[in-house]
C-alpha positions, 0 to 999 in steps of 0.5 A: 362332218354334218352341221350338229357336229360344229355346233356342237364343235363351238359350244365343246370349244367355248367351254373348254376354254371358259368365258374369260380366257382372252384375258390369259390370266388362267393359261399363265396361272395353270399353263405359262407358269411351268414353261414345257411342262405347262405346254404338256399339261395343255396336251393332257387337258386337250385328250382328256376333255375330248376322250371323257366328255364324248364318252359322257355325252355319247353315252347320254345320247344313247340313254335319252339324258336331256340335261345335266341332272340325268345325268346325275340321276343315273349315276347317283341316284334318285335321293342324291342327283336333286341336292347335287344338281343344285349344288351345281347350278349355285356354284357353276353361276356363282362362279361365272359371276367372280369370273366375270367381276374378277375380269371388269375390275382387272380390265378397270380398277374403279367405279367403272369396273360396276360397268364392266361387269354389267357388259356381258350380263346384257349381253347375256339377257339380250340373246336368252331369248334367241335360243341356240343358234344365237349362241353358236353365231356368237361363239363362233364370231368371237372364237374366231376373233380370238384366235385371230388376235392371239395369233396375230400376237403370235406371228409378231413375237420376237424368239424366244428359247423354251425351256426344257423339260428339266426345268421345273421338274416337279409334278404341279404342272400335272396337278394345276391341269387336272384342275383345269380339266376338273374346272372345265369338265363340268362346263363342257357337259352342262353347256353340251349336253342338251344339244348332244342328245338331240344329235341326228346321230351319235358320230356328230358328237364324237366328231364335235368333241374331238374338233372341240377339243382341236380349236381349244388345243389350239387356241390355249397352245399359241396362247401359250406360245405368246406367253413365253415370248413375252415372258419378262414383260406379262409373267407378273401381268393381270391381263397378260393377253390384253398387254401384248395385244395393246402393244401389237394391234391398232387399238389393242387394249379396247378390242381385248376389253370388248371381245373378252367382254363379249365373247364372255356374255355369251358364254354366260348366256349358253350357260343360264338357258343350259341350267334354266331351260330342263329346270324348266321342262322338269318342274313346269316353271317358267322360263323367263322366271328362271332366267331373271333369277340366274340372272341376278345370281350372276349379277351379284356375284358378279358385284361382290367380286369386284368389292371383295376380291377373295370371294371369287377364289374360294368359288373358284377352289369349291366348283374345281373340286366339286367337279374334280369329284364329278369326274372321278366317280364318272371314270370309275363308273365307267370303268365299271360298266 
C-alpha cells in the first residue's frame, strides 16, 4: 500500500466521520437509538460508502475529473451542472457552519459559544495556506486521538447485554442509515476527489477507500459500544461521548472539547480548500478571495445556529435530501454503463 492510499484513506475516514463526530450526537441519532439494528446500520453505511465511493472515485480518476463539478457535468450535462454545483457548494458550507454552531452551543450554552464556534474557523484559516499535506497530517493526528479516547472509554465501560434484533423491529434503522450515507457521501466525494484524481495508480484509490471505510467502521462501532454501554446515563445527553469521557479520563471534558474543535476545524479547512481550488482554476479567480468568502459564509451560518438553533435542522435536511438524490442518480447511471 503506497503513500497515496494512506492519504486518501485519512481523508475518506475524516469525511465519513464528519467534523463533529466526537460529540456523539450523530452516532446516537443515526445508530445507537436503534440498538443492534443500529449496529447493522453501521455495517451498511461502511460497506455502501466503500463501494460507491470507490466506484465514483475510480471512474473520476479514469476520466480525468479534477472536482465534483466535472463529475456533475459528466452525469447531468453542461447546462445543469453549474446550478447543481453552486447548490452543492452552498449546502455544504451552510451545513458545516450550522454543525459547528450547534457543537459550540452544546459545548458552552452562553455567550462563550460564539468563541467556541470561532475556534474551528481560525484553525481552518491557519491551515488553508499550507495545502493538503497539512490537512492530512492534522486529520491523522486527530482521528488517532479520537480513536484512542473512544477506545479508552470502551475498555472502561461496564458490561451490558446488547438488545437482540427482535427489539424495535422496524425499518427506522435502515432509513437513518440511508440518511447518514447520503449526507456523508457528498462530503467524501468533494474532499477525496482532488487527491484521487492525482493518484499514481487506480489501486491507490481502491486501497484508500477500503482502508478509510474500515477506519470509519472501527471508530463508529466502538462509539456504538460506548453509547450502548452507558445508555442509561447518556441516551438523552446532547454530547453523549463528552459525558462518558469526562467520567473515565482525567480532564476528559476539556480534552474532548479541544479534540472536537480541532478536528472540526481541520475538516472545515479541507472542505473549503477542496471547494475553492477547482473554482479558482476554472474561472481564474483569486484563491485567497474564495477562501475568505467561503470562510465568512461558514462563520455566518455558525453564528446563526448559535442564536437560532432550528436553522441547522432545515439545512441538514436539505443537504441530506440533495445527497440522497445525487447518490440515487449516480447508482442508476453506474448500473446503466
